[in-house]
C-alpha positions in Angstrom: -2.1 -18.6 -4.9 -4.6 -15.9 -5.7 -6.8 -18.4 -7.5 -6.5 -21.0 -4.7 -7.4 -18.2 -2.1 -10.5 -17.3 -4.3 -12.0 -21.0 -4.6 -15.3 -21.4 -2.9 -15.0 -24.6 -1.1 -17.8 -26.8 0.4 -18.9 -25.2 3.8 -17.0 -27.6 6.0 -13.8 -27.3 4.0 -14.1 -23.6 3.9 -14.5 -23.2 7.6 -11.4 -25.3 8.1 -9.4 -23.5 5.7 -10.3 -20.2 7.6 -9.6 -21.6 10.8 -6.3 -22.7 9.8 -5.4 -19.4 8.4 -6.6 -17.5 11.5 -4.4 -19.7 13.5 -1.3 -19.7 11.4 -1.4 -15.9 10.7 -2.5 -14.9 14.2 -5.6 -12.8 13.1 -7.5 -11.0 15.8 -10.9 -12.5 15.8 -12.2 -9.5 17.8 -11.8 -7.5 14.5 -13.7 -9.6 12.3 -17.2 -8.5 11.9 -18.9 -11.9 10.8 -18.6 -15.4 11.7 -16.3 -17.5 9.6 -19.1 -19.3 8.1 -20.0 -16.1 6.4 -17.0 -15.9 4.2 -17.3 -17.5 0.8 -13.6 -17.7 0.3 -10.2 -17.1 1.9 -9.8 -14.1 -0.4 -13.1 -12.6 0.9 -11.9 -13.1 4.5 -8.4 -11.9 3.6 -9.8 -8.5 2.3 -12.5 -8.2 5.0 -13.5 -4.7 6.5 -12.8 -3.7 9.9 -15.7 -3.0 12.5 -17.0 0.6 12.5 -14.5 3.0 14.7 -11.8 0.1 14.9 -9.2 2.6 13.6 -9.7 6.2 14.6 -8.3 8.7 12.2 -6.1 11.4 13.7 -8.5 14.4 13.5 -5.9 17.2 13.3 -5.9 19.1 10.1 -2.2 18.8 9.8 -2.0 15.2 10.6 -0.5 12.8 7.8 -1.7 9.4 8.9 -0.7 5.9 8.3 -2.5 4.5 5.2 -2.7 1.0 6.6 -1.9 -1.4 9.2 1.6 -2.8 9.3 5.2 -2.2 10.1 7.6 0.3 9.6 10.5 -0.1 7.1 12.8 2.6 6.0 12.0 6.1 5.8 13.6 9.5 5.4 14.6 12.1 2.7 14.7 11.5 -1.1 18.2 12.5 -2.0 19.9 12.2 -5.6 16.8 10.4 -7.0 17.1 7.6 -4.7 15.3 5.7 -1.8 16.7 3.4 1.0 15.4 -0.2 0.4 17.2 -1.5 3.5 20.3 -0.2 5.1 23.2 -0.4 2.7 21.1 -0.8 -0.3 19.2 1.9 -2.3 17.1 2.1 -5.5 15.9 4.9 -7.7 12.5 6.7 -7.6 12.6 6.7 -11.4 12.8 2.9 -11.5 10.0 2.7 -8.9 7.7 5.1 -10.8 8.9 3.9 -14.2 9.5 7.6 -15.1 12.5 10.2 -14.6 10.0 13.0 -15.1 7.5 11.9 -12.4 10.3 11.1 -10.0 12.0 14.4 -10.4 8.8 16.1 -8.7 9.7 14.1 -5.4 13.4 14.9 -5.4 14.4 16.6 -1.9 11.0 15.3 -0.6 10.2 12.4 1.9 9.5 8.8 1.7 8.1 6.1 4.0 8.0 2.3 3.6 5.2 0.2 5.4 4.9 -3.6 5.4 1.8 -5.7 5.8 1.8 -9.1 7.4 -0.7 -11.7 6.5 -2.8 -11.0 9.8 -3.0 -7.3 9.0 -6.0 -5.4 7.6 -5.5 -5.2 3.9 -7.2 -2.3 2.8 -5.4 0.9 1.9 -6.7 4.5 2.9 -5.7 7.9 2.2 -2.9 9.6 4.5 -4.5 13.0 4.2 -7.3 14.6 2.2 -6.2 14.6 -1.3 -7.3 14.5 -5.1 -5.9 11.5 -7.0 -5.4 12.6 -10.6 -3.5 9.7 -12.1 -2.8 6.1 -11.3 -0.4 3.8 -13.4 0.0 0.0 -13.2 3.6 -1.1 -13.7 4.1 -4.9 -14.4 7.0 -6.8 -12.8 7.9 -9.9 -10.8 6.7 -11.0 -7.4 9.8 -11.3 -5.2 9.2 -11.8 -1.5 9.6 -8.5 0.7 11.0 -10.4 3.7 14.6 -9.7 5.0 16.0 -12.1 2.5 14.4 -10.3 -0.5 15.3 -7.0 0.8 18.9 -7.8 1.3 19.3 -10.0 -1.6 17.3 -8.4 -4.7 18.4 -5.4 -6.3 15.6 -2.8 -6.9 13.2 -5.1 -5.2 10.3 -2.6 -5.1 11.0 -1.3 -8.4 10.9 -4.8 -9.8 7.6 -6.3 -8.5 4.1 -5.7 -9.6 2.7 -2.4 -8.5 0.3 0.5 -8.9 1.3 4.1 -8.3 -1.4 6.6 -7.4 -0.5 10.2 -7.8 -2.4 12.9 -5.8 -2.2 16.5 -5.2 -2.7 18.1 -1.6 -4.6 21.4 -1.5 -3.6 24.2 1.1 -0.1 22.9 1.9 2.4 24.7 -0.1 2.3 25.2 -3.9 2.3 22.1 -6.0 2.3 19.8 -3.0 2.2 16.2 -4.4 1.8 12.6 -2.8 2.3 9.4 -4.3 1.1 6.1 -3.1 2.7 3.1 -4.5 1.1 -0.4 -3.6 3.8 -3.0 -4.2 3.0 -6.8 -4.7 5.0 -9.6 -3.6 5.1 -13.5 -3.7 1.5 -14.7 -3.3 0.5 -11.0 -3.5 -0.4 -10.8 -7.1 -3.4 -8.5 -7.0 -3.7 -4.8 -6.1 -7.3 -3.3 -6.7 -8.4 0.3 -6.5 -11.8 1.2 -5.4 -12.4 4.1 -7.9 -11.0 2.3 -11.1 -10.9 -1.2 -12.5 -7.2 -0.9 -12.9 -5.3 -3.9 -11.4 -2.3 -5.7 -11.3 -0.7 -9.1 -12.3 -2.8 -9.3 -15.6 -0.2 -11.5 -17.6 0.3 -11.8 -21.3 0.1 -8.8 -23.8 -2.3 -7.0 -21.2 0.6 -6.5 -18.8 2.1 -3.5 -20.4 2.1 -0.3 -18.3 -1.1 1.4 -18.1 -1.6 5.0 -17.2 -5.0 6.4 -16.2 -5.8 10.1 -15.8 -8.6 11.5 -14.1 -10.0 15.2 -14.8 -10.7 17.0 -12.6 -9.6 14.1 -10.3 -10.9 11.8 -7.7 -11.4 13.6 -4.1 -10.8 11.7 -0.9 -11.1 12.9 2.6 -8.4 11.6 5.1 -8.6 7.9 6.0 -10.7 7.0 3.1 -10.2 3.5 1.3 -8.6 3.9 -2.2 -7.3 0.3 -2.7 -6.6 -2.9 -1.2 -4.2 -6.0 -1.6 -5.5 -9.4 -2.2 -2.9 -10.9 0.2 -0.7 -8.2 1.5 2.7 -6.6 0.7 4.1 -3.0 1.0 3.1 0.5 0.5 5.8 3.0 -0.5 4.7 6.7 0.2 6.4 9.6 -1.5 5.9 13.3 -0.8 7.2 16.3 -2.8 9.6 18.9 -1.1 7.7 21.0 1.6 4.7 18.9 1.6 5.2 16.6 4.8 7.4 16.4 7.9 7.5 12.6 8.6 7.7 11.2 12.0 8.7 7.7 11.3 8.9 4.9 13.8 11.9 2.4 14.1 12.2 -0.1 11.3 10.1 -3.3 12.3 7.9 -1.4 14.8 4.2 -1.6 14.2 1.9 1.1 13.0 -1.9 1.2 12.6 -4.3 2.9 10.1 -5.0 6.3 11.2 -2.1 6.9 13.5 -0.2 10.1 12.9 3.1 9.5 11.1 3.9 13.1 10.1 2.8 16.6 9.7 1.4 18.5 6.7 3.4 21.8 6.4 
């Protein structure tokens, strides 16, 4: 699907493809900065930027904001090394991150799950000012993240293609840590970073886990783009104990990039 989305069709066919996608997905054309004829492929349209000022970032110093447009999934405390996938089904932080040692940092902390729909803006931004010091690609499958997938597939988020970006948050408790996990899904094979060429869905011998570390780290202000989905899926946020007090919405309720979803302690 990614290859098909990246095809550059003759102009008439290209515009027809985009018009069909806009109608089928319910894209708000008021948030498209260029005419459809300016996009060379469906993929280019899908990863389009927003108009300047379309998503105000909560300016409060302690505001922990949504990193994307989407919908609330499960959120809450990380207890006994496990997260809630959907009511009645849990999975382990160690399986999500591929490391019991890295998972232990977040024990007793908080997590939030955010889903992106096809009509959403598909770039990922930072929920607070932070310093990314490591990122890891973990190969996997591409199960759908709809209700059937959530209820029927064990360890769904820990099974799919994903990239985990690890970051420190200065000034909010000793060792405050955030992990942003971009999880792929059916027809969502690619996650790309803006600060590294690390990507997902490589295939073959190249699909072994890849850990990149950055010294002294890559600094981001709050609300700055750090990655994007080529077709959208899910973001799982993890916070170490004492770093964030979450203010989650009800599962299924909408959320927009830059809206406050918690408070840095």
